[in-house]
C-alpha positions, 0 to 999 in steps of 0.5 A: 299582525294588526295595524297597531302592531305593524306601526309599533314595530316600524317605530322601533326600526326608526329608533334603532336606525336614528340612534346609529346614524346620529352617532355616525354623523356626529363623529364624522362631522367632528373629525371631518370638519363638516358642520353640515354633518354635525347639523345632520347629527342634531336632526337625527338626535331629535328624530330619536326623541320624536320616534320615541314619542310616536312609539308612546303615542301608538301604544296609548292609541291601542287602548280599547274604548272605555266610558270616558273615551267611547271612540277609543284613544286614537286622537292621541296620534295627531297630538303626537304629530304636533309634538313631532312637528315641534321637534322638526321646527326646533331642529331646523331653527338650531341648524339655521342659527348655527349655520349662520354662525359658522358662515361668519367664522373662518374654518377648515374645509371638510375632509374628502372621506365625509362624502363617502359617509354622506353617500351611505347615509343618503341611501339608508335614509331614503330606504328608511323613508320608503319603508316607513311611509309604506307602513304609514299608508298601510296602517293609516297612521298620521304619526307614523307618516310624520316619522317617515318624513323625518327620514326624508328630511334627514335625507334632504339635509344629507344631500345638501351636505353632500353638495356643500362639501363637494363644492368646498372640496372642488373649488378649495380656498374661499369655499370652506363655508359651502357646507354651512350654506348647504345646512342653512338651505336644508333647514328651510326644507325641514321647515317646509316639510314640517308644514306638510306634516302639520296640515293633515294632522290639524285636519284630523283633529278638526274632523275635516272632510278629507276622505272622499275615496273612503266615502265612495267605497262605503256607498258602493259596499252598502249597495251590495247588502240586500235591502239597502236601496241607497245611501244619503249622508255619509260623514267620516272622522278619523281617530288614530288608525280607525275611521268612524262613520255616520251613514244614512241608509235608504230602505223600503218605506213599507218594511217594519221597524224590526226589519229596518233595525236588522238591516242596519246591523247587517249593513254595519257587519258587512261594512266592517268585514269589507273595510276593516279600518272602519271603527264605530259605524252609526247607521240611520235608516231613511225610508224610500218609496220607490222599488228596489230595482229603481233605487239601486242608483241612489247614492247622493 
């Protein structure tokens, strides 16, 4: 299964899970007198829409390169991530505003059984986060990573709700608003996570230098190709789940243009075979006057 297919399959998992949890939280919040659970349901509802956007973005990113998009359509991924972050910020704002409103309004304390519901939700959302974040690392998908952090944000709001409801139940009268304060605190966590998701996506759009480990792998693999004496410049830009590479490779200055051309193709094919997440590889051949043995160490 390709990275794109894996990411799409994982997104379907998120959509189904968020839909079921939004219904469960909403019903438990209404009948259990817990605004923290209702706030949780609001966030899960926004998660559904954001996961649908991620799904559409991943499917669009799968489109092959064409005349207008020679590097493919992968840049749609960080753009979708920006929209997902906007959903997170919006839900955090709504939760925060409604929490303040409820804090100022007298209401009944939550039902004890809501803690059981929350406990199950916390476990499920953390498991969901671990599944989706692992798939995002496996596929190198920024939008899937944003989707994973939706699950973690949901788990955080549920933990805050659990603490708030527990305080309200243990201390009784006068502490009915504890779960509202918990919901307010959770909105702050969501805003912080929104920034953590937004920053790498911005770096991807701006082609920031973010891939030192991959550059090191490319340099090492290049030296495994006979005739490649070293590497000079190496630039990487990410588009969707693919990494496009501009690489300067050093070869013996006495070889012919044809031999240099053939070496560049051998190097490109070898890098693709060893690092399947690489997309377009542009190789510039640099002449080097030293012998093969003495140049093996050159990887500036």
